[in-house]
All heavy atoms as an XYZ file, in Angstrom:
769
protein
N     -17.314      2.920     13.081
C     -17.005      1.525     12.870
C     -18.107      0.815     12.105
O     -17.990     -0.365     11.839
C     -16.780      0.831     14.219
C     -15.403      1.068     14.790
S     -14.880     -0.154     15.986
C     -15.688      0.428     17.467
N     -19.139      1.523     11.753
C     -20.273      0.893     11.089
C     -19.924      0.389      9.691
O     -20.565     -0.531      9.208
C     -21.437      1.874     11.013
N     -18.917      0.986      9.061
C     -18.601      0.603      7.693
C     -17.547     -0.499      7.584
O     -17.132     -0.862      6.506
C     -18.148      1.823      6.887
C     -16.893      2.462      7.447
O     -16.582      2.254      8.633
O     -16.218      3.177      6.696
N     -17.137     -1.063      8.715
C     -16.169     -2.156      8.657
C     -16.841     -3.483      8.989
O     -17.894     -3.507      9.623
C     -14.981     -1.885      9.560
C     -15.301     -1.678     11.012
C     -14.072     -1.199     11.789
O     -13.030     -0.951     11.225
N     -14.218     -1.055     13.072
N     -16.238     -4.573      8.550
C     -16.830     -5.882      8.809
C     -16.990     -6.143     10.306
O     -16.219     -5.646     11.134
C     -15.812     -6.863      8.205
C     -15.039     -6.064      7.218
C     -15.009     -4.670      7.761
N     -17.986     -6.926     10.638
C     -18.270     -7.256     12.033
C     -17.052     -7.854     12.732
O     -16.789     -7.576     13.900
C     -19.445     -8.240     12.093
C     -19.802     -8.686     13.495
C     -20.893     -9.729     13.523
O     -21.623     -9.884     12.530
O     -20.995    -10.402     14.564
N     -16.290     -8.661     12.014
C     -15.114     -9.297     12.614
C     -14.072     -8.271     13.042
O     -13.434     -8.424     14.080
C     -14.485    -10.303     11.632
C     -15.361    -11.498     11.329
C     -16.482    -11.201     10.333
O     -16.501    -10.109      9.722
O     -17.355    -12.080     10.168
N     -13.918     -7.217     12.243
C     -12.972     -6.153     12.593
C     -13.471     -5.425     13.829
O     -12.702     -5.155     14.763
C     -12.772     -5.171     11.417
C     -11.910     -3.987     11.837
C     -12.164     -5.888     10.230
N     -14.752     -5.135     13.862
C     -15.340     -4.460     15.025
C     -15.153     -5.296     16.282
O     -14.761     -4.779     17.334
C     -16.847     -4.200     14.788
O     -16.984     -3.386     13.616
C     -17.480     -3.509     15.967
N     -15.381     -6.595     16.176
C     -15.217     -7.472     17.348
C     -13.769     -7.519     17.804
O     -13.486     -7.535     19.008
C     -15.728     -8.874     17.039
C     -17.247     -8.925     16.928
C     -17.795    -10.334     16.951
N     -17.035    -11.261     16.141
C     -17.548    -12.046     15.199
N     -18.833    -12.007     14.939
N     -16.786    -12.876     14.519
N     -12.827     -7.528     16.872
C     -11.409     -7.542     17.228
C     -11.037     -6.256     17.966
O     -10.368     -6.294     19.006
C     -10.536     -7.722     15.988
C      -9.029     -7.710     16.209
C      -8.601     -8.834     17.148
C      -8.306     -7.829     14.882
N     -11.473     -5.118     17.447
C     -11.188     -3.839     18.092
C     -11.817     -3.794     19.477
O     -11.185     -3.348     20.445
C     -11.675     -2.662     17.215
C     -11.602     -1.344     17.958
C     -10.876     -2.602     15.916
N     -13.038     -4.277     19.605
C     -13.708     -4.303     20.910
C     -12.968     -5.212     21.888
O     -12.853     -4.889     23.074
C     -15.161     -4.746     20.755
C     -16.036     -3.694     20.097
C     -17.426     -4.195     19.746
O     -17.715     -5.416     19.890
O     -18.243     -3.367     19.313
N     -12.466     -6.339     21.399
C     -11.718     -7.256     22.264
C     -10.447     -6.585     22.782
O     -10.090     -6.726     23.955
C     -11.386     -8.546     21.517
N      -9.781     -5.849     21.922
C      -8.570     -5.136     22.340
C      -8.924     -4.062     23.370
O      -8.251     -3.922     24.397
C      -7.838     -4.546     21.123
C      -7.268     -5.683     20.265
C      -6.727     -3.584     21.567
C      -6.748     -5.248     18.911
N      -9.994     -3.333     23.123
C     -10.424     -2.293     24.066
C     -10.859     -2.883     25.404
O     -10.781     -2.219     26.436
C     -11.556     -1.463     23.467
C     -11.088     -0.533     22.372
C     -12.244      0.290     21.843
C     -11.791      1.214     20.748
N     -12.907      2.028     20.227
N     -11.300     -4.140     25.395
C     -11.762     -4.781     26.632
C     -10.650     -4.882     27.668
O     -10.921     -4.924     28.872
C     -12.344     -6.161     26.330
N      -9.412     -4.917     27.218
C      -8.309     -4.950     28.177
C      -8.355     -3.739     29.099
O      -8.010     -3.825     30.273
C      -6.952     -4.987     27.454
C      -6.650     -6.313     26.812
C      -6.609     -6.429     25.435
C      -6.370     -7.437     27.580
C      -6.310     -7.645     24.835
C      -6.079     -8.655     26.989
C      -6.051     -8.757     25.610
N      -8.774     -2.604     28.561
C      -8.852     -1.381     29.364
C      -9.847     -1.509     30.509
O      -9.715     -0.828     31.518
C      -9.235     -0.188     28.486
C      -8.190      0.151     27.451
C      -8.641      1.244     26.497
O      -9.791      1.719     26.601
O      -7.834      1.620     25.624
N     -10.827     -2.391     30.358
C     -11.851     -2.523     31.403
C     -11.412     -3.434     32.546
O     -12.136     -3.565     33.537
C     -13.155     -3.042     30.791
O     -12.989     -4.389     30.373
N     -10.249     -4.056     32.437
C      -9.741     -4.878     33.536
C      -9.273     -3.921     34.629
O      -8.304     -3.173     34.433
C      -8.600     -5.803     33.071
C      -9.090     -6.744     31.972
C      -8.024     -6.578     34.253
C      -7.998     -7.594     31.331
N      -9.956     -3.927     35.742
C      -9.694     -2.955     36.809
C      -8.352     -3.190     37.498
O      -7.659     -2.238     37.852
C     -10.821     -2.992     37.841
N      -7.992     -4.437     37.680
C      -6.762     -4.769     38.389
C      -5.559     -4.562     37.466
O      -5.471     -5.183     36.403
C      -6.831     -6.221     38.870
C      -5.610     -6.640     39.629
O      -5.560     -6.399     40.857
O      -4.701     -7.205     38.986
N      -4.639     -3.688     37.864
C      -3.481     -3.378     37.034
C      -2.640     -4.614     36.723
O      -2.190     -4.805     35.593
C      -2.600     -2.323     37.716
C      -3.257     -0.961     37.783
O      -4.105     -0.669     36.913
O      -2.934     -0.192     38.705
N      -2.426     -5.446     37.722
C      -1.614     -6.646     37.530
C      -2.283     -7.594     36.537
O      -1.647     -8.084     35.609
C      -1.395     -7.353     38.864
C      -0.495     -8.558     38.784
C      -0.240     -9.180     40.150
O      -0.031     -8.440     41.134
O      -0.249    -10.432     40.213
N      -3.565     -7.825     36.722
C      -4.303     -8.725     35.840
C      -4.317     -8.183     34.405
O      -4.171     -8.944     33.440
C      -5.723     -8.931     36.346
N      -4.468     -6.875     34.277
C      -4.483     -6.261     32.955
C      -3.123     -6.406     32.288
O      -3.033     -6.790     31.117
C      -4.875     -4.791     33.055
S      -4.943     -3.961     31.450
N      -2.065     -6.104     33.016
C      -0.719     -6.204     32.453
C      -0.415     -7.631     32.007
O       0.163     -7.853     30.935
C       0.319     -5.726     33.467
N      -0.825     -8.617     32.812
C      -0.593    -10.022     32.466
C      -1.395    -10.398     31.221
O      -0.871    -11.029     30.303
C      -0.933    -10.944     33.657
C      -0.960    -12.404     33.232
C       0.075    -10.734     34.792
N      -2.656    -10.000     31.173
C      -3.514    -10.339     30.035
C      -2.986     -9.719     28.741
O      -2.929    -10.385     27.703
C      -4.948     -9.887     30.303
N      -2.593     -8.458     28.816
C      -2.062     -7.788     27.629
C      -0.758     -8.456     27.194
O      -0.526     -8.682     25.999
C      -1.863     -6.279     27.886
C      -1.082     -5.630     26.755
C      -3.210     -5.585     28.056
N       0.094     -8.790     28.145
C       1.357     -9.460     27.819
C       1.112    -10.792     27.121
O       1.799    -11.131     26.149
C       2.195     -9.673     29.078
O       2.635     -8.431     29.563
N       0.144    -11.551     27.602
C      -0.177    -12.835     26.975
C      -0.673    -12.632     25.547
O      -0.289    -13.373     24.631
C      -1.211    -13.593     27.802
C      -0.654    -14.126     29.103
C      -1.732    -14.739     29.989
O      -2.924    -14.566     29.768
N      -1.291    -15.448     31.020
N      -1.517    -11.642     25.359
C      -2.028    -11.363     24.013
C      -0.896    -10.957     23.081
O      -0.820    -11.412     21.930
C      -3.094    -10.266     24.066
N       0.007    -10.118     23.568
C       1.126     -9.671     22.737
C       2.089    -10.806     22.422
O       2.658    -10.850     21.319
C       1.869     -8.523     23.423
C       1.116     -7.192     23.443
C       1.843     -6.189     24.334
C       0.917     -6.645     22.054
N       2.266    -11.722     23.343
C       3.143    -12.868     23.091
C       2.616    -13.725     21.949
O       3.386    -14.295     21.173
C       3.296    -13.726     24.353
C       4.179    -13.099     25.401
C       4.141    -13.850     26.732
O       3.346    -14.770     26.921
N       4.991    -13.439     27.652
N       1.306    -13.825     21.834
C       0.689    -14.647     20.793
C       0.425    -13.875     19.503
O       0.091    -14.478     18.484
C      -0.626    -15.242     21.300
C      -0.403    -16.253     22.392
O       0.498    -17.082     22.299
N      -1.195    -16.189     23.444
N       0.567    -12.555     19.537
C       0.204    -11.743     18.389
C       0.976    -12.087     17.118
O       0.394    -12.136     16.034
C       0.325    -10.248     18.684
C      -0.076     -9.455     17.492
C       0.709     -8.670     16.726
C      -1.369     -9.434     16.870
N      -0.009     -8.152     15.675
C      -1.290     -8.600     15.744
C      -2.595    -10.045     17.157
C      -2.371     -8.360     14.909
C      -3.667     -9.793     16.321
C      -3.558     -8.963     15.215
N       2.293    -12.341     17.170
C       2.991    -12.659     15.915
C       2.377    -13.842     15.166
O       2.288    -13.818     13.935
C       4.425    -12.956     16.372
C       4.584    -12.160     17.623
C       3.233    -12.242     18.290
N       1.938    -14.858     15.891
C       1.299    -16.004     15.237
C      -0.015    -15.599     14.584
O      -0.319    -16.010     13.466
C       1.043    -17.124     16.242
C       2.329    -17.727     16.782
O       3.369    -17.663     16.081
O       2.294    -18.263     17.902
N      -0.794    -14.769     15.278
C      -2.081    -14.328     14.731
C      -1.870    -13.407     13.534
O      -2.581    -13.495     12.536
C      -2.910    -13.628     15.802
C      -3.262    -14.505     16.955
N      -3.947    -15.692     16.818
C      -3.003    -14.381     18.274
C      -4.106    -16.258     17.998
N      -3.531    -15.483     18.904
N      -0.874    -12.533     13.636
C      -0.589    -11.620     12.537
C      -0.160    -12.401     11.297
O      -0.593    -12.115     10.184
C       0.494    -10.623     12.947
C       0.742     -9.556     11.918
C       1.768     -8.546     12.388
O       2.559     -8.791     13.284
N       1.759     -7.389     11.755
N       0.663    -13.405     11.489
C       1.108    -14.241     10.378
C      -0.077    -14.952      9.726
O      -0.185    -15.008      8.495
C       2.136    -15.260     10.874
O       2.535    -16.104      9.826
N      -0.976    -15.476     10.549
C      -2.156    -16.166     10.011
C      -3.044    -15.207      9.229
O      -3.574    -15.567      8.167
C      -2.940    -16.823     11.148
N      -3.204    -13.984      9.732
C      -4.011    -12.994      9.019
C      -3.370    -12.626      7.680
O      -4.065    -12.501      6.670
C      -4.197    -11.733      9.876
C      -5.189    -11.846     11.016
C      -5.103    -10.611     11.906
C      -6.608    -12.031     10.492
N      -2.053    -12.474      7.662
C      -1.362    -12.137      6.406
C      -1.518    -13.262      5.387
O      -1.736    -13.013      4.204
C       0.119    -11.870      6.668
C       0.365    -10.559      7.370
C       1.862    -10.307      7.546
N       2.108     -9.154      8.359
C       2.018     -7.895      7.947
N       1.673     -7.635      6.704
N       2.261     -6.903      8.769
N      -1.405    -14.513      5.835
C      -1.573    -15.651      4.930
C      -2.990    -15.698      4.381
O      -3.190    -15.955      3.185
C      -1.248    -16.957      5.644
C       0.226    -17.181      5.844
C       0.494    -18.511      6.545
O      -0.337    -19.042      7.269
N       1.684    -19.044      6.321
N      -3.971    -15.465      5.238
C      -5.360    -15.470      4.792
C      -5.593    -14.374      3.760
O      -6.212    -14.603      2.713
C      -6.304    -15.312      5.984
C      -7.790    -15.278      5.666
C      -8.243    -16.537      4.942
C      -8.578    -15.070      6.957
N      -5.068    -13.174      4.039
C      -5.221    -12.078      3.081
C      -4.560    -12.426      1.758
O      -5.130    -12.206      0.683
C      -4.628    -10.788      3.655
C      -4.724     -9.615      2.687
C      -4.157     -8.354      3.242
N      -2.727     -8.476      3.504
C      -1.951     -7.468      3.891
N      -2.471     -6.261      4.063
N      -0.666     -7.650      4.115
N      -3.367    -12.997      1.812
C      -2.645    -13.378      0.595
C      -3.470    -14.362     -0.231
O      -3.632    -14.188     -1.443
C      -1.294    -13.985      0.952
C      -0.491    -14.429     -0.259
C       0.818    -15.103      0.121
O       1.129    -15.295      1.289
N       1.584    -15.467     -0.881
N      -4.014    -15.378      0.423
C      -4.819    -16.378     -0.286
C      -6.040    -15.745     -0.936
O      -6.378    -16.054     -2.089
C      -5.267    -17.476      0.682
C      -4.133    -18.335      1.178
C      -4.538    -19.198      2.361
O      -5.637    -19.092      2.894
N      -3.621    -20.056      2.801
N      -6.705    -14.854     -0.208
C      -7.920    -14.244     -0.744
C      -7.616    -13.273     -1.872
O      -8.377    -13.165     -2.840
C      -8.724    -13.571      0.368
C      -9.240    -14.554      1.414
C     -10.098    -15.650      0.760
N     -10.497    -16.673      1.689
C     -11.699    -16.762      2.249
N     -12.634    -15.895      1.962
N     -11.966    -17.740      3.097
N      -6.488    -12.559     -1.780
C      -6.092    -11.667     -2.867
C      -5.775    -12.494     -4.109
O      -6.179    -12.137     -5.222
C      -4.901    -10.771     -2.444
C      -4.250    -10.097     -3.644
C      -5.368     -9.723     -1.439
N      -5.090    -13.600     -3.940
C      -4.811    -14.489     -5.070
C      -6.111    -14.995     -5.684
O      -6.238    -15.080     -6.913
C      -3.940    -15.662     -4.629
C      -2.524    -15.274     -4.280
C      -1.746    -16.395     -3.605
O      -2.306    -17.397     -3.168
N      -0.437    -16.220     -3.502
N      -7.085    -15.317     -4.841
C      -8.377    -15.796     -5.343
C      -9.102    -14.702     -6.120
O      -9.700    -14.971     -7.172
C      -9.242    -16.292     -4.186
N      -9.042    -13.465     -5.630
C      -9.679    -12.353     -6.339
C      -9.042    -12.159     -7.714
O      -9.734    -11.928     -8.707
C      -9.575    -11.066     -5.519
C     -10.403    -11.022     -4.238
C     -10.018     -9.816     -3.397
C     -11.892    -11.014     -4.563
N      -7.723    -12.268     -7.764
C      -7.024    -12.127     -9.045
C      -7.430    -13.259     -9.992
O      -7.688    -13.031    -11.180
C      -5.505    -12.116     -8.821
C      -4.705    -11.896    -10.075
C      -4.993    -10.547    -10.710
C      -4.098    -10.328    -11.922
N      -4.583     -9.253    -12.774
N      -7.524    -14.472     -9.464
C      -7.923    -15.628    -10.275
C      -9.355    -15.480    -10.792
O      -9.694    -16.028    -11.843
C      -7.780    -16.911     -9.467
N     -10.172    -14.728    -10.067
C     -11.551    -14.490    -10.485
C     -11.647    -13.392    -11.543
O     -12.728    -13.106    -12.044
C     -12.414    -14.107     -9.275
C     -12.601    -15.229     -8.286
C     -13.230    -14.750     -6.988
O     -13.920    -13.735     -6.950
N     -12.972    -15.477     -5.906
N     -10.514    -12.772    -11.860
C     -10.502    -11.795    -12.934
C     -10.362    -10.341    -12.524
O     -10.355     -9.463    -13.389
N     -10.227    -10.060    -11.238
C     -10.051     -8.670    -10.819
C      -8.657     -8.203    -11.219
O      -7.708     -8.983    -11.242
C     -10.237     -8.523     -9.303
C     -11.671     -8.669     -8.840
S     -11.865     -8.354     -7.067
C     -11.810     -6.569     -7.049
N      -8.545     -6.919    -11.506
C      -7.239     -6.343    -11.807
C      -6.538     -5.996    -10.501
O      -7.171     -5.892     -9.439
C      -7.368     -5.058    -12.647
O      -7.995     -4.050    -11.845
C      -8.163     -5.309    -13.928
N      -5.212     -5.804    -10.581
C      -4.469     -5.403     -9.379
C      -4.965     -4.056     -8.873
O      -5.044     -3.826     -7.668
C      -2.970     -5.354     -9.656
C      -2.371     -6.706     -9.893
C      -1.715     -7.116    -11.013
C      -2.385     -7.832     -9.012
N      -1.323     -8.434    -10.875
C      -1.718     -8.892     -9.647
C      -2.894     -8.055     -7.729
C      -1.537    -10.145     -9.060
C      -2.726     -9.299     -7.149
C      -2.063    -10.321     -7.811
N      -5.323     -3.167     -9.792
C      -5.840     -1.859     -9.406
C      -7.158     -2.006     -8.638
O      -7.365     -1.352     -7.617
C      -6.022     -0.973    -10.636
C      -6.416      0.447    -10.299
C      -6.460      1.330    -11.537
O      -6.444      0.847    -12.666
N      -6.526      2.633    -11.319
N      -8.051     -2.848     -9.112
C      -9.329     -3.075     -8.419
C      -9.096     -3.668     -7.034
O      -9.741     -3.277     -6.065
C     -10.213     -4.008     -9.246
C     -10.745     -3.394    -10.522
C     -11.401     -4.414    -11.450
O     -11.017     -5.608    -11.427
O     -12.293     -4.007    -12.202
N      -8.179     -4.608     -6.950
C      -7.871     -5.235     -5.660
C      -7.275     -4.206     -4.711
O      -7.634     -4.152     -3.526
C      -6.938     -6.450     -5.852
C      -7.670     -7.557     -6.628
C      -6.442     -6.966     -4.504
C      -6.781     -8.690     -7.103
N      -6.396     -3.352     -5.224
C      -5.807     -2.298     -4.400
C      -6.856     -1.362     -3.838
O      -6.823     -1.013     -2.651
N      -7.804     -0.966     -4.675
C      -8.899     -0.107     -4.195
C      -9.703     -0.816     -3.122
O     -10.059     -0.222     -2.100
C      -9.805      0.289     -5.365
C      -9.439      1.599     -6.012
C     -10.569      2.158     -6.867
N     -11.029      1.220     -7.896
C     -10.514      1.110     -9.104
N      -9.507      1.882     -9.465
N     -10.993      0.256     -9.973
N      -9.989     -2.077     -3.343
C     -10.764     -2.881     -2.395
C     -10.069     -2.957     -1.031
O     -10.713     -2.918      0.004
C     -10.967     -4.290     -2.961
C     -11.768     -5.267     -2.127
C     -13.239     -4.868     -2.121
C     -11.609     -6.671     -2.675
N      -8.753     -3.024     -1.051
C      -7.980     -3.167      0.180
C      -7.664     -1.830      0.843
O      -6.750     -1.732      1.650
C      -6.679     -3.927     -0.094
C      -6.846     -5.363     -0.566
C      -5.491     -6.011     -0.787
C      -7.669     -6.175      0.411
N      -8.405     -0.827      0.519
C      -8.244      0.444      1.210
C      -7.466      1.486      0.445
O      -6.888      2.387      1.039
N      -7.424      1.326     -0.857
C      -6.777      2.339     -1.669
C      -5.277      2.186     -1.780
O      -4.578      3.161     -2.032
N      -4.786      0.965     -1.645
C      -3.359      0.744     -1.840
C      -3.076      0.664     -3.337
O      -3.988      0.526     -4.147
C      -2.871     -0.539     -1.121
C      -3.541     -1.784     -1.698
C      -3.090     -0.427      0.379
C      -2.980     -3.100     -1.157
N      -1.818      0.759     -3.689
C      -1.464      0.735     -5.105
C      -1.632     -0.669     -5.691
O      -1.646     -1.671     -4.966
C      -0.007      1.174     -5.292
O       0.872      0.184     -4.772
N      -1.722     -0.700     -7.011
C      -1.793     -1.987     -7.709
C      -0.525     -2.797     -7.436
O      -0.584     -4.014     -7.250
C      -1.975     -1.753     -9.200
N       0.607     -2.110     -7.378
C       1.878     -2.801     -7.117
C       1.876     -3.435     -5.726
O       2.344     -4.568     -5.554
C       3.043     -1.828     -7.245
N       1.331     -2.713     -4.740
C       1.278     -3.277     -3.385
C       0.317     -4.458     -3.335
O       0.588     -5.461     -2.662
C       0.874     -2.212     -2.364
C       0.788     -2.737     -0.950
C       2.138     -3.214     -0.430
N       1.986     -3.890      0.847
C       2.478     -5.090      1.134
N       3.187     -5.756      0.249
N       2.281     -5.645      2.297
N      -0.794     -4.396     -4.037
C      -1.727     -5.523     -4.084
C      -1.036     -6.750     -4.661
O      -1.195     -7.871     -4.158
C      -2.962     -5.154     -4.915
N      -0.232     -6.532     -5.679
C       0.512     -7.627     -6.296
C       1.552     -8.187     -5.317
O       1.752     -9.395     -5.233
C       1.183     -7.125     -7.575
C       1.656     -8.208     -8.489
C       2.075     -7.652     -9.845
O       2.188     -6.450    -10.052
N       2.312     -8.541    -10.780
N       2.191     -7.315     -4.541
C       3.159     -7.762     -3.534
C       2.477     -8.598     -2.460
O       3.023     -9.603     -2.001
C       3.858     -6.566     -2.893
C       4.809     -5.853     -3.817
C       5.299     -4.543     -3.237
O       4.725     -4.007     -2.290
N       6.368     -4.009     -3.811
N       1.287     -8.202     -2.054
C       0.532     -8.963     -1.053
C       0.259    -10.360     -1.581
O       0.435    -11.354     -0.877
C      -0.766     -8.231     -0.667
C      -0.430     -6.978      0.160
C      -1.722     -9.154      0.100
C      -1.593     -6.044      0.372
N      -0.155    -10.447     -2.833
C      -0.427    -11.756     -3.437
C       0.825    -12.624     -3.476
O       0.747    -13.841     -3.357
C      -0.995    -11.586     -4.842
N       1.982    -11.974     -3.617
C       3.250    -12.703     -3.676
C       3.808    -13.003     -2.287
O       4.812    -13.696     -2.161
C       4.269    -11.909     -4.480
N       3.170    -12.448     -1.255
C       3.628    -12.703      0.106
C       4.738    -11.785      0.569
O       5.431    -12.094      1.540
N       4.898    -10.656     -0.089
C       5.938     -9.696      0.289
C       5.393     -8.794      1.394
O       4.398     -8.104      1.203
C       6.382     -8.845     -0.925
C       7.416     -7.813     -0.509
C       6.912     -9.742     -2.026
N       6.052     -8.817      2.548
C       5.590     -8.024      3.679
C       6.162     -6.618      3.635
O       7.118     -6.337      2.908
C       6.007     -8.684      4.999
O       7.398     -8.547      5.195
N       5.600     -5.756      4.455
C       6.108     -4.397      4.565
C       7.552     -4.379      5.028
O       8.363     -3.583      4.557
N       7.902     -5.259      5.944
C       9.278     -5.324      6.444
C      10.234     -5.710      5.324
O      11.336     -5.151      5.212
C       9.369     -6.315      7.591
N       9.826     -6.636      4.483
C      10.671     -7.037      3.356
C      10.847     -5.891      2.373
O      11.938     -5.687      1.843
C      10.062     -8.253      2.645
C      10.119     -9.525      3.459
C       9.272    -10.627      2.849
O       8.172    -10.383      2.362
N       9.790    -11.842      2.873
N       9.767     -5.139      2.137
C       9.857     -4.000      1.225
C      10.798     -2.939      1.778
O      11.620     -2.384      1.050
C       8.475     -3.383      0.987
C       7.583     -4.211      0.104
C       6.256     -3.537     -0.173
N       5.523     -3.392      1.079
C       4.974     -2.257      1.507
N       5.044     -1.163      0.810
N       4.317     -2.210      2.655
N      10.683     -2.644      3.082
C      11.550     -1.632      3.698
C      13.015     -2.071      3.659
O      13.909     -1.271      3.402
C      11.099     -1.332      5.121
C       9.798     -0.525      5.181
C       9.456     -0.093      6.586
N       9.129     -1.212      7.448
C       7.939     -1.809      7.529
N       6.949     -1.391      6.764
N       7.735     -2.813      8.356
N      13.274     -3.354      3.907
C      14.637     -3.877      3.872
C      15.216     -3.761      2.463
O      16.367     -3.346      2.287
C      14.645     -5.333      4.338
C      16.020     -5.923      4.484
C      15.942     -7.340      5.032
C      17.308     -7.956      5.163
N      17.248     -9.341      5.668
N      14.431     -4.104      1.467
C      14.886     -4.007      0.084
C      15.160     -2.555     -0.289
O      16.155     -2.244     -0.959
C      13.861     -4.622     -0.861
N      14.292     -1.658      0.147
C      14.470     -0.223     -0.129
C      15.736      0.298      0.536
O      16.511      1.043     -0.066
C      13.248      0.580      0.343
C      13.374      2.069      0.140
C      13.516      2.501     -1.311
O      13.024      1.788     -2.199
O      14.116      3.564     -1.568
N      15.983     -0.107      1.767
C      17.191      0.320      2.476
C      18.436     -0.197      1.763
O      19.438      0.516      1.652
C      17.163     -0.173      3.918
N      18.392     -1.423      1.266
C      19.527     -1.987      0.535
C      19.776     -1.215     -0.752
O      20.932     -0.946     -1.113
C      19.281     -3.471      0.250
N      18.705     -0.846     -1.452
C      18.844     -0.056     -2.687
C      19.470      1.287     -2.384
O      20.347      1.762     -3.108
C      17.499      0.116     -3.371
C      17.092     -1.034     -4.258
C      15.928     -0.670     -5.151
N      14.724     -0.288     -4.423
C      13.801     -1.155     -3.980
N      13.946     -2.447     -4.196
N      12.744     -0.742     -3.323
N      19.026      1.939     -1.313
C      19.557      3.250     -0.967
C      21.019      3.160     -0.551
O      21.813      4.050     -0.838
C      18.732      3.878      0.151
C      17.368      4.318     -0.310
C      16.527      4.895      0.810
O      16.934      4.895      1.966
N      15.343      5.383      0.477
N      21.392      2.070      0.123
C      22.781      1.891      0.553
C      23.705      1.702     -0.640
O      24.868      2.097     -0.593
C      22.888      0.702      1.497
N      23.192      1.125     -1.706
C      23.995      0.904     -2.910
C      24.253      2.192     -3.675
O      25.215      2.298     -4.403
C      23.309     -0.106     -3.829
C      23.306     -1.516     -3.315
C      22.531     -2.478     -4.204
O      21.942     -2.019     -5.221
O      22.500     -3.676     -3.883
N      23.375      3.170     -3.498
C      23.481      4.427     -4.262
C      24.509      5.357     -3.710
O      25.144      5.434     -2.850
C      22.133      5.151     -4.281
C      21.100      4.383     -5.043
C      19.717      5.008     -4.981
O      19.520      5.983     -4.232
O      18.848      4.545     -5.696
């Protein structure tokens, strides 16, 4: 975990902290509460990533460079992120294309 940002490490540690809750009931409740709120947090993270990818593009980076920066994704996927296209939307579109064939 040394090569990832501190914020990512802290998030992973926070998730692992649930395992240290000794009481099964308390742990189940805490995890359930976190999962109930996760869609909102996931949406906020996706929006933040989209904004920052757009900013990188505006600063002159190519889609290929941005894709490499984001963990080796394709230039096309980097462009989709900037446009706000989620993985679920891509899978739905792909399924529709396959159904038409």
